[in-house]
C-alpha positions as CSV (number, residue, x, y, z in Angstrom):
1,M,17.3,-30.6,-32.7
2,G,16.5,-32.5,-28.8
3,K,20.0,-31.2,-27.7
4,V,18.7,-28.1,-28.3
5,A,15.2,-29.0,-26.4
6,T,17.5,-30.3,-23.8
7,A,19.7,-27.4,-23.2
8,F,16.9,-25.0,-23.7
9,G,14.8,-26.8,-20.8
10,W,18.0,-26.7,-18.9
11,L,17.8,-22.9,-19.1
12,W,14.9,-22.6,-18.5
13,E,14.5,-24.3,-15.3
14,K,17.2,-22.6,-14.2
15,L,15.8,-19.1,-14.3
16,D,12.4,-19.8,-12.7
17,Q,14.3,-21.8,-9.7
18,G,16.2,-17.7,-9.8
19,M,13.1,-16.9,-10.4
20,I,11.3,-18.1,-7.8
21,W,14.4,-17.9,-5.1
22,F,14.6,-14.2,-5.4
23,M,10.6,-13.9,-5.1
24,S,10.7,-16.0,-2.4
25,T,13.6,-14.4,-0.6
26,L,12.9,-10.8,-0.9
27,G,9.4,-10.2,-2.8
28,I,7.6,-9.6,1.3
29,W,10.8,-7.5,2.0
30,I,10.4,-5.4,-1.4
31,L,6.3,-5.2,-0.6
32,R,7.0,-3.4,1.9
33,V,9.1,-1.0,1.2
34,C,7.1,0.2,-1.4
35,L,4.5,0.3,0.3
36,V,6.8,2.6,3.2
37,I,7.2,4.6,-0.2
38,V,3.6,5.4,-0.8
39,F,2.5,6.2,2.8
40,F,5.6,8.3,3.4
41,W,5.6,9.9,0.3
42,F,2.1,10.7,0.0
43,G,2.0,12.1,4.0
44,L,4.5,13.9,3.5
45,L,3.0,16.0,-0.1
46,K,0.1,16.6,2.7
47,V,2.2,18.3,5.7
48,I,3.8,20.7,2.8
49,G,0.7,21.2,1.6
50,K,1.7,19.9,-2.1
51,S,-0.7,16.9,-2.3
52,P,-3.0,16.9,-5.9
53,V,-5.4,14.5,-3.7
54,A,-6.2,17.5,-0.8
55,E,-9.3,18.7,-2.3
56,L,-10.4,15.2,-2.8
57,V,-9.9,15.0,1.1
58,A,-11.2,17.6,1.9
59,Q,-14.7,17.2,0.0
60,T,-15.2,13.8,2.0
61,V,-14.2,14.4,4.8
62,Y,-15.7,17.9,4.9
63,W,-16.8,17.8,8.9
64,V,-13.0,18.9,9.7
65,S,-11.5,21.7,8.8
66,P,-9.3,21.1,5.8
67,E,-6.4,23.1,6.8
68,A,-5.9,21.1,10.3
69,F,-7.1,17.9,8.5
70,V,-5.2,17.0,4.7
71,P,-1.9,17.8,7.9
72,F,-2.9,15.2,9.9
73,L,-3.5,13.1,7.8
74,G,-0.3,13.3,5.9
75,I,1.2,12.8,9.7
76,W,-0.6,9.7,10.3
77,E,0.8,8.3,7.1
78,M,4.4,9.5,7.4
79,V,4.3,7.5,10.9
80,V,3.0,4.1,9.4
81,G,5.3,4.3,6.8
82,L,8.4,4.7,9.6
83,G,6.0,1.8,11.4
84,L,6.8,-0.1,8.4
85,L,10.3,1.2,7.3
86,F,11.2,0.0,11.1
87,A,9.6,-2.1,12.2
88,V,8.2,-0.5,14.8
89,A,5.2,-1.7,16.6
90,L,3.5,-3.0,14.2
91,R,0.8,-4.6,14.2
92,L,-0.5,-0.9,15.6
93,T,1.0,0.0,13.0
94,L,-0.4,-2.7,10.4
95,F,-3.8,-1.3,12.5
96,L,-3.3,2.9,11.9
97,F,-2.3,1.8,8.0
98,W,-5.8,-0.4,7.5
99,L,-7.7,2.3,8.9
100,Q,-6.5,5.2,6.6
101,M,-7.3,3.0,4.0
102,A,-10.3,2.0,4.5
103,G,-10.5,6.0,5.3
104,T,-9.8,6.8,1.6
105,L,-12.6,4.2,0.8
106,L,-14.9,6.5,2.1
107,V,-15.5,8.6,-1.0
108,L,-17.2,5.7,-2.6
109,V,-19.7,5.8,0.1
110,L,-20.2,9.9,0.8
111,R,-19.4,11.1,-2.4
112,P,-20.1,8.8,-5.2
113,D,-20.5,12.0,-7.1
114,I,-17.1,12.0,-7.1
115,A,-16.0,8.6,-7.8
116,F,-18.6,7.7,-10.0
117,Q,-19.7,8.8,-13.6
118,G,-22.8,9.5,-13.8
119,G,-23.5,7.4,-10.6
120,N,-22.8,4.0,-12.3
121,P,-20.9,2.3,-9.9
122,L,-18.9,0.7,-12.8
123,L,-17.8,3.9,-14.7
124,L,-14.9,5.4,-12.2
125,T,-13.6,9.1,-12.6
126,A,-10.3,9.8,-11.9
127,E,-10.9,9.9,-7.9
128,G,-12.1,6.9,-8.3
129,E,-9.7,4.5,-9.6
130,F,-6.8,6.5,-7.5
131,V,-9.6,5.0,-4.8
132,I,-10.0,0.9,-5.6
133,K,-6.4,1.1,-6.7
134,N,-6.2,1.0,-2.7
135,L,-7.5,-2.8,-2.7
136,V,-4.0,-3.2,-4.0
137,L,-2.2,-2.2,-0.6
138,I,-4.2,-3.3,1.0
139,A,-3.8,-6.8,0.1
140,A,0.2,-5.2,0.4
141,G,-0.6,-4.7,4.4
142,L,-2.2,-7.9,4.8
143,V,0.3,-10.0,3.1
144,V,2.8,-8.3,4.9
145,G,1.1,-7.6,8.3
146,G,1.3,-12.1,7.7
147,T,4.9,-11.5,8.5
148,V,4.3,-10.4,12.2
149,R,5.2,-13.7,14.5
150,R,3.0,-13.9,18.0
151,G,5.3,-13.4,20.7
152,G,8.9,-12.6,20.5
153,K,11.1,-10.2,18.2
154,Q,11.1,-10.5,14.8
155,T,14.7,-11.0,12.8
156,P,15.4,-9.2,10.0
157,E,15.0,-12.5,8.2
158,Q,11.5,-13.1,9.3
159,V,10.9,-10.3,8.0
160,S,11.7,-10.6,4.7
161,D,10.5,-14.3,4.8
């Protein structure tokens, strides 16, 4: 039993070290690519008029024409996606990212009737869940933002740090 336990312990340690290497080496890069996919894809759907949230946007930002605002928001999201992909003006890209994310939370304030069942803030509707999940995207943006170095260009290795 001692040899089996020792072999298993050694195998477990190697697996653990491999996972730590993978997560620390590629985790932020993968997170960034996933943000690119989400922002670009969702933005593109708004631009081509196929977004399932166009009505939600229209009901939330009711003081602006949805025919103009939804495609504008889509372009905004695509710009954020491309900025994250190519690390172009990353601080500005992240600022635009957080503005857009803050905008999504407007549903909770301006249209609680859409976000909450019967006005109860603990009972989310499907739209409310869609909005609340953006907290994870905001946290992901903070992690990516933590990779931005002061003064100087980033190397690809620094971007994935």
